[in-house]
N, C-alpha and C positions, 0 to 999 in steps of 0.2 A: 652405619658405624664406620665402615671402611673408608667412606668418603671423607669423614672428618680427619682421619689419619693421613689420607693420601694427599690432601691439599698442602699441609706444611712440608711434607717430604718433597713434593714436586717443587714447591717454592724454594726450598733449600738447595735442591739440585740446580734449579735455574739460576740462583744467586751465585753458586760456585762456578758454574759455566761462564757466567757473565764476568766474574772476577778474572778468570783465566783469559777470556777473550780480550778484556781491556788491557791486561798486562802484555799480551802479545802485540796489541796495537801500539802501546807505549814503547815497546822494544823496537818495533819497526820504525817508528817516528824518531827514535833516538839514533838509529843507524845513520840518519841523514846528517845530524849535527854533532855527534860524538860517539862515545863507546858505552856499552852497557856493562857495568861491573857490580856484582853483588846486589843486584836488584835496583841499582841507581844508575841514572844517566849522567855520565861525566862528559861535559862539553869540552871543546877544544881550549877555550880560554879560562877554564876554572882552575882554581888551586886545589891540588889534591892533598 
């Protein structure tokens, strides 16, 4: 019974960790071409 509950919990944890991991990668990639503001990448040539 516990195995049926453990799988969705572990999948949810893995999904949340993956989201934070991807956001960190996006932020690092943005530092090369622009600035990170309010969760968005603002490039040098964009209109604010």
